[in-house]
N, C-alpha and C positions, 0 to 999 in steps of 0.2 A: 504494500500500500504506500501511497505518497504521504509523507509527513509534513511537507511544507505547504502552507495554505495557498500561497501565490501559485506554486506549481500545480497544485491540485485544481485550482480554479481554471488555470490555462488548459490543462489536460481535459477537464470536464467540458469546457466550452468547445475545444477542438473536436471531441467525439460528437457533441451535440450538433455542431454545424456540419460535420461530415455526414451524420445521419440524415439531416435535412437535405443536404445536397444530393445524396444518393436517392432519397425518396423523390425529390423533384425530378431528377433525371429519369427515374423509372416511370413516373407518372406521365411525363412527356412521351416516352416510348410507347406506353400503353395507349395513349390517345392516338398516336399514329397508327398503331396496329388495328385500331377500331375505326380508322378512316374519319377521325373527328378533327383533323388538323392539328397544328402545333399549339403550344400553350398561349401564344399571342394571337390566335385566331379570335375574331370578335366575341363569340360566346364564351370561349374558354378563358379569354383574358379577364372578362368581368368576374367569372367564378374565381379565378386566381387572386384578383384584388380583394374580393370578399373574404376568401380564405385567409389571406395574409393579415388583413386588418382585424378580422374576427379572432384569429388565433393569437395575435399580439395582445389585444385587449383582454381576452379571456385568460391568457397566460398570466398576466400581472394581477388581474382581479382576483382569481382564485388563490394565487399565492398570498395575497393580502388577507383573504378570508382565512387561510390556513395559519398565517403568522401575523395576527393583528398587533402583537407586541412589537414586531419589527416595523410595521407600518407606523405605529405611534411614535416610536423612537426616531424614525426618519422624518416624520412630519414635524416633530418638535425641533429637530436639528436643521430643518429647512433644506434637506437634500432633495434635489429634483430628480436624480437618476436612482431609481429603486432597483436593487438587485433581486435575485430570486425569480423562479419560474415554476409553472405547474403544467405538467403534461395533460392532466384532466382539463384544466382551464383552456389550454391550447386546442384540444380536440373539440370541446363543447363550443367554445367561441368560434372556432373555424367552421363548425357545422352551421351555426347561426349566421355567420357571415356569408357562407355559400348560399344558404336558402334565401337570404335577403337579396343577394346579388342576382340570383335566378329570377326572383319576382320582379326586380327592377328592369331586368333585360328581357323578360318575357319568355324565359326558358322553361320547358316542362320535362325535358329528357333527364334521365338519371346521370349523375356525375360521380357518385360515390364509389361504385364498385371498382373503378379504375384506381382508386386510392388505397384500397385495402392492403395489398402486399407492400407498396411503397411506404405506407405509414408503419406497418409492422416491422419492416427492416430498419427504418429510421429510428423507431423506438428502441429496437434491440441494440443498435450501434450506440445510441445515446446512453443507454444503461451501462454499457461497458465503461464509459467515462465516469458514470456515477460510482461504479464499483471501484475503479482505480482511485477515485478521490477519497474513498474511505470515510473517516470521521469528519472530514471537511464538507461532506454532503449529507443532507438530511434524509437520505434514502436507505440508510443501513437499518438492520433489524434489531430486535430485542436480544438479550443474551439467551443462549441455548446450550443444552448439553448434547445435542445431536452431533453425530460424528462429522458432518459436513459444515459445522459452524466455522466461521472465519473470524480471525483476529484482525480487526481494522486498525490496530495500533494502541489500544488501551489495555491489552492483555486479557481481553474477555471475548471468548467465541460468541459470535452473533449470527442470527439468520442472515444469509446473503440474499436479501430480498430482491436485490438488483438482478441476480442470476435467475431467481425464480421468475421474474418478469420477462426476462429474455426468452426463456423456454415457453412461457404462456403465450406471448404475443407472436412468436414465430409459428407455434403450432396453430394458433387462430388464423393468422394471416395466410399461411400456406394452404390450410384446409379450406378456408372460405374462398381463396383465390381459385382453387381447383374445382369448386362446386359450380354447378350450373343450375341456378334458380330461375324459375319462370318469371319471377318478378324483378324487373330492373331496380337496383338499389337495395335489394334485400340483403345482399352479402355485406354491404357497408353497415346497414342497420344492425345486423347480428354482430358484426365486429365491435361496433361502438358500445352496444348494450352489454356485450360480454366483457369488454374491457372495463367498463364502469363497475360491473358486478365484481370483477376480479380485484379492482383497486379498493372497493369497499371492504372486501374480505381480507386482503393482504395487509391493510393498514392496522389490523389487530396485532400484527407481528412487528410493528414499528413503535418507537416512542411517540407519544402524543405531545407536541410542544405546547399547544393551547387546547384545553379541554372544553368542548361544547356540551350542550344538553345530552343526557343519556351516556355521557362519557365518550362520545364520539369526537373525531377530529373534524376540522373544517373540510378536509378533502372528503371524508365519509359523508358528511351532510350534503356536500355538493353532488356527490355520486347518487345519493338517495333521491334528491330533488330531480336530477336529470333523468334517473331511471323512471320515476313516477310519471314524468312528462313524456318520455320517449317510448316506454314499453308498449303503450296502446298502439302507437304507430307501427311498431315492429309486429305486434300481434295481428293487426289489420292487414299488413302486407303479407304476412305468412298465410293467413286464412283465405284472403281474397286476392290472389295474384293478378287476376284480370282487371280488378278495380283499383289496385294499389297505385298511389301516386308515385312517380319516379323520385 
């Protein structure tokens, strides 16, 4: 593990940006394979802008929900650049941004299925950076006596929750990418809802920096609210493929 905070932050960022770059390249390749033009084609460009803006806002907003203590300290210090990010916030915010962009541009076709595998690979690469950052990243797990526990630098074996997530997202991404659903967009809906459910569950294996009602973390409450809103859409698409909205 990396013991220096500055080096850990650099490595973590490098893997995160590498994951995003690979995901973007794969998404562009998938669009071409389906004869939908490049990322800068009129319809695709609007979706891309919505995705980036929504993901950026959701990324920071959910981090501040997870760590209101950090937000308060930064607010009091007058700091304008706020560190920290949330994958859950990026995914949910990106979804909202894409849907708004599609409404504004009058698009009705599905855009999500092409993103399933790129998102999964991007997340997996980013989590490698989280793992290497060790205790300098808030993604490590609680102490464990299991044989695969990892010492991140404090002499205490912990759940390698970053590695757990790599396995889960790759399995989800590859299996859904290979699936052939009758409903356009269903693969993405299943991926996002499954990831939200996974994040809600795995957070029980992590320290809770700020405790919310019922002893849950801010991330867990965000996942719960998102699942309550999103699950009916997934169920409708699953039951009525011919009537499902892309």
